[in-house]
TISEKOL-692722 format. One line per field, with one value per atom (N, C-alpha, C): residue number from 1; residue in one letter; atom name; x, y, z. Coordinates in steps of 0.02 Angstrom, whole numbers. Layout:
pos = [NUM / ...]
code = [a / ...]
site = [CA / ...]
xx = [X / ...]
yy = [Y / ...]
zz = [Z / ...]
This chain:
pos = [1 / 1 / 1 / 2 / 2 / 2 / 3 / 3 / 3 / 4 / 4 / 4 / 5 / 5 / 5 / 6 / 6 / 6 / 7 / 7 / 7 / 8 / 8 / 8 / 9 / 9 / 9 / 10 / 10 / 10 / 11 / 11 / 11 / 12 / 12 / 12 / 13 / 13 / 13 / 14 / 14 / 14 / 15 / 15 / 15 / 16 / 16 / 16 / 17 / 17 / 17 / 18 / 18 / 18 / 19 / 19 / 19 / 20 / 20 / 20 / 21 / 21 / 21 / 22 / 22 / 22 / 23 / 23 / 23 / 24 / 24 / 24 / 25 / 25 / 25 / 26 / 26 / 26 / 27 / 27 / 27 / 28 / 28 / 28 / 29 / 29 / 29 / 30 / 30 / 30 / 31 / 31 / 31 / 32 / 32 / 32 / 33 / 33 / 33 / 34 / 34 / 34 / 35 / 35 / 35 / 36 / 36 / 36 / 37 / 37 / 37 / 38 / 38 / 38 / 39 / 39 / 39 / 40 / 40 / 40 / 41 / 41 / 41 / 42 / 42 / 42 / 43 / 43 / 43 / 44 / 44 / 44 / 45 / 45 / 45 / 46 / 46 / 46 / 47 / 47 / 47 / 48 / 48 / 48 / 49 / 49 / 49 / 50 / 50 / 50 / 51 / 51 / 51 / 52 / 52 / 52 / 53 / 53 / 53 / 54 / 54 / 54 / 55 / 55 / 55 / 56 / 56 / 56 / 57 / 57 / 57 / 58 / 58 / 58 / 59 / 59 / 59 / 60 / 60 / 60 / 61 / 61 / 61 / 62 / 62 / 62 / 63 / 63 / 63 / 64 / 64 / 64 / 65 / 65 / 65 / 66 / 66 / 66 / 67 / 67 / 67 / 68 / 68 / 68 / 69 / 69 / 69 / 70 / 70 / 70 / 71 / 71 / 71 / 72 / 72 / 72 / 73 / 73 / 73 / 74 / 74 / 74 / 75 / 75 / 75 / 76 / 76 / 76 / 77 / 77 / 77 / 78 / 78 / 78 / 79 / 79 / 79 / 80 / 80 / 80 / 81 / 81 / 81 / 82 / 82 / 82 / 83 / 83 / 83 / 84 / 84 / 84 / 85 / 85 / 85 / 86 / 86 / 86 / 87 / 87 / 87 / 88 / 88 / 88 / 89 / 89 / 89 / 90 / 90 / 90 / 91 / 91 / 91 / 92 / 92 / 92 / 93 / 93 / 93 / 94 / 94 / 94 / 95 / 95 / 95 / 96 / 96 / 96 / 97 / 97 / 97 / 98 / 98 / 98 / 99 / 99 / 99 / 100 / 100 / 100 / 101 / 101 / 101 / 102 / 102 / 102 / 103 / 103 / 103 / 104 / 104 / 104 / 105 / 105 / 105 / 106 / 106 / 106 / 107 / 107 / 107 / 108 / 108 / 108 / 109 / 109 / 109 / 110 / 110 / 110 / 111 / 111 / 111 / 112 / 112 / 112 / 113 / 113 / 113 / 114 / 114 / 114 / 115 / 115 / 115 / 116 / 116 / 116 / 117 / 117 / 117 / 118 / 118 / 118 / 119 / 119 / 119 / 120 / 120 / 120 / 121 / 121 / 121 / 122 / 122 / 122 / 123 / 123 / 123 / 124 / 124 / 124 / 125 / 125 / 125 / 126 / 126 / 126 / 127 / 127 / 127 / 128 / 128 / 128 / 129 / 129 / 129 / 130 / 130 / 130 / 131 / 131 / 131 / 132 / 132 / 132 / 133 / 133 / 133 / 134 / 134 / 134 / 135 / 135 / 135 / 136 / 136 / 136 / 137 / 137 / 137 / 138 / 138 / 138 / 139 / 139 / 139 / 140 / 140 / 140 / 141 / 141 / 141 / 142 / 142 / 142 / 143 / 143 / 143 / 144 / 144 / 144 / 145 / 145 / 145 / 146 / 146 / 146 / 147 / 147 / 147 / 148 / 148 / 148 / 149 / 149 / 149 / 150 / 150 / 150 / 151 / 151 / 151 / 152 / 152 / 152 / 153 / 153 / 153 / 154 / 154 / 154 / 155 / 155 / 155 / 156 / 156 / 156 / 157 / 157 / 157 / 158 / 158 / 158 / 159 / 159 / 159 / 160 / 160 / 160 / 161 / 161 / 161 / 162 / 162 / 162 / 163 / 163 / 163 / 164 / 164 / 164 / 165 / 165 / 165 / 166 / 166 / 166 / 167 / 167 / 167 / 168 / 168 / 168 / 169 / 169 / 169 / 170 / 170 / 170 / 171 / 171 / 171 / 172 / 172 / 172 / 173 / 173 / 173 / 174 / 174 / 174 / 175 / 175 / 175 / 176 / 176 / 176]
code = [x / x / x / x / x / x / x / x / x / x / x / x / x / x / x / x / x / x / x / x / x / x / x / x / x / x / x / x / x / x / x / x / x / x / x / x / x / x / x / x / x / x / x / x / x / x / x / x / x / x / x / x / x / x / x / x / x / x / x / x / x / x / x / x / x / x / x / x / x / x / x / x / x / x / x / x / x / x / x / x / x / x / x / x / x / x / x / x / x / x / x / x / x / x / x / x / x / x / x / x / x / x / x / x / x / x / x / x / x / x / x / x / x / x / x / x / x / x / x / x / x / x / x / x / x / x / x / x / x / x / x / x / x / x / x / x / x / x / x / x / x / x / x / x / x / x / x / x / x / x / x / x / x / x / x / x / x / x / x / x / x / x / x / x / x / x / x / x / x / x / x / x / x / x / x / x / x / x / x / x / x / x / x / x / x / x / x / x / x / x / x / x / x / x / x / x / x / x / x / x / x / x / x / x / x / x / x / x / x / x / x / x / x / x / x / x / x / x / x / x / x / x / x / x / x / x / x / x / x / x / x / x / x / x / x / x / x / x / x / x / x / x / x / x / x / x / x / x / x / x / x / x / x / x / x / x / x / x / x / x / x / x / x / x / x / x / x / x / x / x / x / x / x / x / x / x / x / x / x / x / x / x / x / x / x / x / x / x / x / x / x / x / x / x / x / x / x / x / x / x / x / x / x / x / x / x / x / x / x / x / x / x / x / x / x / x / x / x / x / x / x / x / x / x / x / x / x / x / x / x / x / x / x / x / x / x / x / x / x / x / x / x / x / x / x / x / x / x / x / x / x / x / x / x / x / x / x / x / x / x / x / x / x / x / x / x / x / x / x / x / x / x / x / x / x / x / x / x / x / x / x / x / x / x / x / x / x / x / x / x / x / x / x / x / x / x / x / x / x / x / x / x / x / x / x / x / x / x / x / x / x / x / x / x / x / x / x / x / x / x / x / x / x / x / x / x / x / x / x / x / x / x / x / x / x / x / x / x / x / x / x / x / x / x / x / x / x / x / x / x / x / x / x / x / x / x / x / x / x / x / x / x / x / x / x / x / x / x / x / x / x / x / x / x / x / x / x / x / x / x / x / x / x / x / x / x / x / x / x / x / x / x / x / x / x / x / x / x / x / x / x / x / x / x / x / x / x / x / x / x / x / x / x / x / x / x / x / x / x / x / x / x / x / x / x / x / x / x]
site = [N / CA / C / N / CA / C / N / CA / C / N / CA / C / N / CA / C / N / CA / C / N / CA / C / N / CA / C / N / CA / C / N / CA / C / N / CA / C / N / CA / C / N / CA / C / N / CA / C / N / CA / C / N / CA / C / N / CA / C / N / CA / C / N / CA / C / N / CA / C / N / CA / C / N / CA / C / N / CA / C / N / CA / C / N / CA / C / N / CA / C / N / CA / C / N / CA / C / N / CA / C / N / CA / C / N / CA / C / N / CA / C / N / CA / C / N / CA / C / N / CA / C / N / CA / C / N / CA / C / N / CA / C / N / CA / C / N / CA / C / N / CA / C / N / CA / C / N / CA / C / N / CA / C / N / CA / C / N / CA / C / N / CA / C / N / CA / C / N / CA / C / N / CA / C / N / CA / C / N / CA / C / N / CA / C / N / CA / C / N / CA / C / N / CA / C / N / CA / C / N / CA / C / N / CA / C / N / CA / C / N / CA / C / N / CA / C / N / CA / C / N / CA / C / N / CA / C / N / CA / C / N / CA / C / N / CA / C / N / CA / C / N / CA / C / N / CA / C / N / CA / C / N / CA / C / N / CA / C / N / CA / C / N / CA / C / N / CA / C / N / CA / C / N / CA / C / N / CA / C / N / CA / C / N / CA / C / N / CA / C / N / CA / C / N / CA / C / N / CA / C / N / CA / C / N / CA / C / N / CA / C / N / CA / C / N / CA / C / N / CA / C / N / CA / C / N / CA / C / N / CA / C / N / CA / C / N / CA / C / N / CA / C / N / CA / C / N / CA / C / N / CA / C / N / CA / C / N / CA / C / N / CA / C / N / CA / C / N / CA / C / N / CA / C / N / CA / C / N / CA / C / N / CA / C / N / CA / C / N / CA / C / N / CA / C / N / CA / C / N / CA / C / N / CA / C / N / CA / C / N / CA / C / N / CA / C / N / CA / C / N / CA / C / N / CA / C / N / CA / C / N / CA / C / N / CA / C / N / CA / C / N / CA / C / N / CA / C / N / CA / C / N / CA / C / N / CA / C / N / CA / C / N / CA / C / N / CA / C / N / CA / C / N / CA / C / N / CA / C / N / CA / C / N / CA / C / N / CA / C / N / CA / C / N / CA / C / N / CA / C / N / CA / C / N / CA / C / N / CA / C / N / CA / C / N / CA / C / N / CA / C / N / CA / C / N / CA / C / N / CA / C / N / CA / C / N / CA / C / N / CA / C / N / CA / C / N / CA / C / N / CA / C / N / CA / C / N / CA / C / N / CA / C / N / CA / C / N / CA / C / N / CA / C / N / CA / C / N / CA / C / N / CA / C / N / CA / C / N / CA / C / N / CA / C / N / CA / C / N / CA / C / N / CA / C / N / CA / C / N / CA / C / N / CA / C]
xx = [54 / -10 / 49 / 43 / 71 / 47 / -13 / -2 / 3 / 48 / 78 / 92 / 89 / 127 / 189 / 251 / 302 / 294 / 233 / 241 / 209 / 176 / 138 / 184 / 227 / 288 / 325 / 369 / 403 / 351 / 270 / 247 / 231 / 248 / 230 / 286 / 352 / 422 / 419 / 402 / 387 / 328 / 289 / 250 / 271 / 320 / 332 / 390 / 427 / 480 / 461 / 388 / 388 / 382 / 338 / 351 / 398 / 447 / 516 / 564 / 554 / 594 / 563 / 496 / 479 / 428 / 439 / 421 / 453 / 485 / 497 / 585 / 635 / 682 / 690 / 639 / 684 / 627 / 591 / 558 / 597 / 659 / 715 / 696 / 624 / 631 / 652 / 752 / 759 / 771 / 740 / 707 / 689 / 636 / 577 / 589 / 628 / 645 / 711 / 733 / 782 / 731 / 699 / 646 / 614 / 594 / 568 / 605 / 667 / 705 / 741 / 742 / 762 / 691 / 648 / 594 / 577 / 593 / 607 / 669 / 706 / 764 / 747 / 706 / 713 / 657 / 619 / 545 / 616 / 661 / 695 / 709 / 742 / 781 / 726 / 649 / 626 / 577 / 570 / 529 / 550 / 630 / 661 / 643 / 652 / 651 / 574 / 539 / 482 / 444 / 474 / 451 / 465 / 520 / 569 / 526 / 517 / 504 / 411 / 403 / 321 / 292 / 361 / 355 / 333 / 342 / 295 / 356 / 407 / 452 / 430 / 412 / 371 / 405 / 403 / 441 / 450 / 341 / 355 / 420 / 350 / 410 / 479 / 527 / 590 / 608 / 562 / 567 / 534 / 479 / 471 / 506 / 544 / 601 / 666 / 666 / 726 / 718 / 654 / 646 / 633 / 599 / 591 / 663 / 702 / 795 / 795 / 803 / 821 / 784 / 730 / 726 / 723 / 706 / 729 / 788 / 856 / 910 / 949 / 928 / 953 / 908 / 844 / 817 / 822 / 846 / 845 / 954 / 964 / 1048 / 1026 / 980 / 941 / 903 / 892 / 842 / 897 / 967 / 1008 / 1040 / 1083 / 1124 / 1090 / 1055 / 1035 / 1038 / 1031 / 1057 / 1142 / 1154 / 1224 / 1284 / 1236 / 1269 / 1274 / 1245 / 1239 / 1298 / 1328 / 1394 / 1396 / 1322 / 1322 / 1352 / 1388 / 1404 / 1379 / 1383 / 1370 / 1404 / 1497 / 1501 / 1494 / 1461 / 1440 / 1366 / 1336 / 1276 / 1265 / 1330 / 1338 / 1369 / 1393 / 1451 / 1380 / 1322 / 1293 / 1219 / 1189 / 1157 / 1147 / 1186 / 1242 / 1244 / 1271 / 1269 / 1204 / 1169 / 1103 / 1048 / 1053 / 1014 / 1032 / 1100 / 1130 / 1131 / 1160 / 1157 / 1072 / 1016 / 951 / 938 / 942 / 940 / 975 / 1029 / 1083 / 1020 / 1018 / 983 / 917 / 881 / 807 / 808 / 867 / 831 / 866 / 931 / 982 / 1010 / 1032 / 1021 / 1024 / 988 / 939 / 1006 / 1031 / 1032 / 1019 / 1005 / 994 / 1029 / 1009 / 1064 / 1104 / 1173 / 1223 / 1231 / 1270 / 1299 / 1331 / 1377 / 1383 / 1342 / 1282 / 1248 / 1196 / 1188 / 1173 / 1200 / 1263 / 1319 / 1316 / 1314 / 1318 / 1263 / 1205 / 1126 / 1144 / 1176 / 1175 / 1226 / 1283 / 1326 / 1293 / 1243 / 1216 / 1163 / 1132 / 1069 / 1110 / 1157 / 1201 / 1205 / 1263 / 1279 / 1234 / 1175 / 1138 / 1091 / 1081 / 1070 / 1103 / 1168 / 1219 / 1221 / 1215 / 1177 / 1143 / 1070 / 1021 / 1012 / 1057 / 1070 / 1125 / 1172 / 1196 / 1153 / 1108 / 1063 / 1000 / 989 / 931 / 963 / 1009 / 1027 / 1098 / 1132 / 1198 / 1255 / 1298 / 1347 / 1407 / 1405 / 1469 / 1516 / 1602 / 1661 / 1642 / 1665 / 1668 / 1675 / 1757 / 1799 / 1757 / 1740 / 1718 / 1664 / 1611 / 1555 / 1557 / 1613 / 1655 / 1654 / 1715 / 1724 / 1702 / 1633 / 1572 / 1571 / 1533 / 1497 / 1560 / 1608 / 1644 / 1629 / 1656 / 1686 / 1603 / 1547 / 1493 / 1471 / 1505 / 1517 / 1563 / 1617 / 1661 / 1629 / 1614 / 1597 / 1543 / 1490 / 1451 / 1455 / 1509 / 1523 / 1561 / 1596 / 1649 / 1591 / 1557 / 1498 / 1453 / 1442 / 1432 / 1459 / 1548 / 1594 / 1586 / 1577 / 1584 / 1510 / 1471 / 1394 / 1426 / 1456 / 1497 / 1522 / 1552 / 1581 / 1572 / 1502 / 1468 / 1438 / 1414 / 1376 / 1416 / 1477 / 1541 / 1534 / 1571 / 1554 / 1531 / 1454 / 1394 / 1407 / 1407 / 1410 / 1453 / 1521 / 1576 / 1564 / 1526 / 1517 / 1483 / 1432 / 1393 / 1420]
yy = [-59 / 2 / 45 / 116 / 158 / 221 / 222 / 270 / 226 / 245 / 212 / 277 / 275 / 330 / 339 / 306 / 299 / 364 / 350 / 406 / 472 / 463 / 526 / 568 / 548 / 559 / 630 / 565 / 598 / 645 / 644 / 662 / 757 / 724 / 818 / 847 / 795 / 836 / 873 / 833 / 890 / 923 / 929 / 985 / 1044 / 1046 / 1100 / 1136 / 1084 / 1106 / 1157 / 1154 / 1195 / 1251 / 1278 / 1360 / 1391 / 1319 / 1353 / 1386 / 1345 / 1356 / 1405 / 1412 / 1437 / 1512 / 1532 / 1590 / 1611 / 1566 / 1585 / 1615 / 1567 / 1610 / 1654 / 1652 / 1707 / 1768 / 1780 / 1833 / 1865 / 1789 / 1833 / 1820 / 1769 / 1750 / 1691 / 1717 / 1647 / 1622 / 1632 / 1627 / 1542 / 1593 / 1532 / 1494 / 1514 / 1455 / 1406 / 1437 / 1385 / 1365 / 1350 / 1306 / 1253 / 1269 / 1212 / 1161 / 1199 / 1181 / 1117 / 1116 / 1079 / 1027 / 1046 / 1035 / 978 / 999 / 942 / 911 / 896 / 877 / 807 / 834 / 778 / 726 / 761 / 710 / 689 / 674 / 641 / 575 / 614 / 559 / 491 / 522 / 465 / 429 / 453 / 415 / 349 / 346 / 263 / 221 / 242 / 188 / 181 / 230 / 196 / 149 / 139 / 123 / 55 / 67 / -13 / -40 / -21 / -41 / -77 / -41 / -56 / -109 / -125 / -158 / -126 / -27 / -28 / 21 / -21 / -19 / -15 / 23 / 29 / 41 / 16 / 62 / 123 / 125 / 208 / 248 / 223 / 262 / 243 / 226 / 217 / 293 / 291 / 341 / 397 / 418 / 467 / 502 / 449 / 488 / 507 / 484 / 507 / 574 / 576 / 646 / 703 / 682 / 747 / 747 / 718 / 722 / 766 / 763 / 802 / 856 / 867 / 953 / 979 / 950 / 978 / 1014 / 986 / 1014 / 1062 / 1023 / 1048 / 1132 / 1092 / 1192 / 1237 / 1234 / 1268 / 1270 / 1259 / 1282 / 1313 / 1316 / 1353 / 1420 / 1411 / 1500 / 1545 / 1494 / 1522 / 1523 / 1535 / 1560 / 1614 / 1666 / 1683 / 1762 / 1730 / 1775 / 1793 / 1824 / 1865 / 1815 / 1846 / 1841 / 1755 / 1716 / 1655 / 1608 / 1634 / 1620 / 1559 / 1525 / 1493 / 1498 / 1471 / 1512 / 1438 / 1452 / 1421 / 1363 / 1365 / 1296 / 1263 / 1275 / 1215 / 1203 / 1228 / 1228 / 1182 / 1172 / 1156 / 1076 / 1065 / 996 / 970 / 1004 / 955 / 959 / 1003 / 969 / 915 / 920 / 874 / 782 / 801 / 745 / 697 / 745 / 731 / 708 / 730 / 725 / 648 / 649 / 590 / 512 / 517 / 480 / 436 / 488 / 470 / 446 / 474 / 445 / 366 / 352 / 297 / 248 / 273 / 243 / 217 / 238 / 217 / 186 / 219 / 190 / 131 / 136 / 89 / 36 / 46 / 6 / 38 / -10 / 20 / -18 / 20 / 16 / 37 / -5 / 47 / 114 / 136 / 206 / 146 / 158 / 138 / 208 / 203 / 252 / 322 / 289 / 362 / 415 / 387 / 433 / 473 / 408 / 450 / 498 / 500 / 530 / 612 / 600 / 650 / 696 / 669 / 712 / 749 / 699 / 752 / 813 / 782 / 853 / 911 / 871 / 939 / 976 / 930 / 961 / 1022 / 1008 / 1029 / 1111 / 1092 / 1152 / 1201 / 1182 / 1223 / 1252 / 1200 / 1234 / 1316 / 1302 / 1339 / 1410 / 1386 / 1451 / 1514 / 1455 / 1481 / 1541 / 1496 / 1527 / 1590 / 1571 / 1634 / 1684 / 1676 / 1735 / 1761 / 1714 / 1713 / 1757 / 1754 / 1752 / 1799 / 1748 / 1781 / 1762 / 1802 / 1816 / 1770 / 1698 / 1682 / 1678 / 1693 / 1703 / 1690 / 1730 / 1728 / 1636 / 1663 / 1605 / 1527 / 1519 / 1461 / 1441 / 1481 / 1479 / 1422 / 1476 / 1466 / 1384 / 1366 / 1308 / 1289 / 1272 / 1212 / 1188 / 1253 / 1247 / 1204 / 1198 / 1191 / 1104 / 1110 / 1021 / 980 / 1028 / 987 / 979 / 1017 / 1018 / 935 / 943 / 924 / 817 / 824 / 778 / 753 / 768 / 737 / 737 / 764 / 712 / 647 / 653 / 608 / 548 / 550 / 514 / 468 / 531 / 489 / 444 / 458 / 412 / 339 / 332 / 307 / 260 / 281 / 254 / 220 / 252 / 225 / 166 / 188 / 112 / 57 / 78 / 12 / -27 / 16 / -15 / -83 / -48 / -72 / -151 / -133 / -176 / -246 / -219 / -268 / -295 / -252 / -295 / -354 / -344 / -387 / -447 / -429 / -495 / -547 / -507 / -580 / -593]
zz = [1 / 9 / 5 / -45 / -48 / 12 / 33 / 110 / 158 / 196 / 257 / 299 / 343 / 401 / 368 / 364 / 304 / 255 / 202 / 165 / 180 / 222 / 252 / 264 / 318 / 338 / 271 / 226 / 189 / 155 / 113 / 110 / 144 / 181 / 227 / 212 / 220 / 190 / 109 / 68 / 19 / 12 / 27 / 60 / 65 / 135 / 142 / 135 / 82 / 41 / 19 / -26 / -71 / -67 / -29 / 18 / 26 / 54 / 77 / 22 / -47 / -97 / -113 / -138 / -199 / -160 / -79 / -69 / -8 / 63 / 130 / 98 / 79 / 81 / 31 / -35 / -87 / -42 / -15 / 25 / 86 / 73 / 121 / 203 / 206 / 285 / 323 / 329 / 341 / 399 / 464 / 497 / 518 / 499 / 458 / 432 / 366 / 332 / 383 / 419 / 469 / 508 / 518 / 571 / 532 / 469 / 411 / 377 / 381 / 349 / 397 / 468 / 527 / 533 / 523 / 538 / 480 / 396 / 327 / 353 / 392 / 392 / 432 / 508 / 578 / 539 / 494 / 450 / 409 / 383 / 337 / 382 / 425 / 489 / 510 / 507 / 534 / 490 / 414 / 377 / 383 / 354 / 348 / 395 / 464 / 516 / 548 / 546 / 507 / 475 / 433 / 354 / 368 / 414 / 421 / 469 / 536 / 587 / 593 / 549 / 546 / 481 / 455 / 347 / 331 / 328 / 263 / 211 / 205 / 148 / 88 / 46 / -18 / -80 / -127 / -169 / -187 / -185 / -204 / -146 / -86 / -16 / -30 / -39 / -81 / -137 / -172 / -243 / -199 / -171 / -132 / -87 / -68 / -32 / -45 / -87 / -135 / -178 / -207 / -230 / -188 / -108 / -62 / -52 / -42 / -57 / -76 / -141 / -183 / -219 / -194 / -195 / -133 / -69 / -26 / -37 / -58 / -24 / -102 / -157 / -221 / -217 / -202 / -185 / -145 / -104 / -38 / -61 / -122 / -109 / -170 / -219 / -282 / -241 / -201 / -180 / -144 / -121 / -66 / -121 / -170 / -218 / -271 / -241 / -273 / -222 / -145 / -97 / -91 / -93 / -91 / -22 / 14 / 86 / 111 / 84 / 66 / 69 / 7 / -35 / -70 / -65 / -104 / -175 / -213 / -289 / -346 / -406 / -450 / -464 / -459 / -465 / -409 / -325 / -287 / -305 / -335 / -348 / -398 / -453 / -521 / -481 / -417 / -427 / -376 / -320 / -266 / -330 / -359 / -410 / -444 / -515 / -535 / -532 / -468 / -433 / -415 / -391 / -343 / -411 / -462 / -493 / -564 / -543 / -614 / -554 / -523 / -450 / -438 / -422 / -457 / -516 / -546 / -622 / -597 / -607 / -613 / -573 / -519 / -432 / -448 / -487 / -501 / -584 / -650 / -690 / -719 / -707 / -698 / -660 / -568 / -535 / -484 / -451 / -399 / -333 / -301 / -235 / -165 / -136 / -58 / -30 / -3 / 9 / 75 / 86 / 126 / 174 / 234 / 291 / 262 / 185 / 168 / 147 / 103 / 90 / 123 / 205 / 264 / 295 / 286 / 305 / 243 / 202 / 150 / 178 / 169 / 165 / 235 / 291 / 362 / 351 / 324 / 309 / 268 / 215 / 170 / 196 / 242 / 274 / 351 / 363 / 436 / 372 / 329 / 281 / 273 / 250 / 222 / 291 / 352 / 423 / 428 / 428 / 465 / 411 / 330 / 301 / 310 / 346 / 370 / 420 / 471 / 527 / 527 / 462 / 472 / 418 / 394 / 366 / 419 / 448 / 484 / 566 / 573 / 667 / 666 / 646 / 671 / 609 / 603 / 541 / 551 / 517 / 541 / 509 / 526 / 480 / 381 / 355 / 289 / 268 / 309 / 262 / 314 / 355 / 366 / 347 / 344 / 316 / 246 / 202 / 119 / 116 / 179 / 189 / 200 / 237 / 236 / 199 / 160 / 102 / 18 / 31 / -9 / 24 / 79 / 122 / 91 / 82 / 86 / -2 / -32 / -120 / -145 / -102 / -118 / -81 / -46 / 7 / -35 / -62 / -113 / -168 / -205 / -253 / -264 / -195 / -177 / -153 / -122 / -129 / -170 / -212 / -292 / -311 / -329 / -334 / -301 / -237 / -192 / -220 / -240 / -252 / -319 / -373 / -426 / -430 / -377 / -351 / -362 / -308 / -291 / -312 / -372 / -435 / -477 / -504 / -520 / -480 / -427 / -387 / -369 / -388 / -386 / -429 / -529 / -542 / -554 / -541 / -572 / -505 / -451 / -426 / -439 / -500 / -506 / -567]
């Protein structure tokens, strides 16, 4: 059944991401944006374990979870890239979003592999970095060097996780 508690949590994450990306961040409501972003990130941490605990893992849920992740992360970064003080640059945006799109296509079209710890850490790094940028914009200005370094770390880590995923696909293919 595609309708279960885990998928409702994922759908909620998707629903709250849309106004965050299309209205709240572009209008400069960074404090509200931070709260909604943190809520969406917490919901991301809940939906998978909820599905596994209650035997509600579905193909639909796995796809919806992945798409909600990409919309939240890429959408927030795109919206923030228009805010000069966010320090989200076009190269960072291209690195993160192209990795997310490329791996998602491979994962759901060519070779589906479940998310591993590296992918979970990648999502944590991305979420934490975006939350720091929102905190910087809404509450307390952080040192530019520290924020830019964190953004570059997130961008590079995201790309490295993509290479890791591709290596897993090659290894599984050669093992069979």
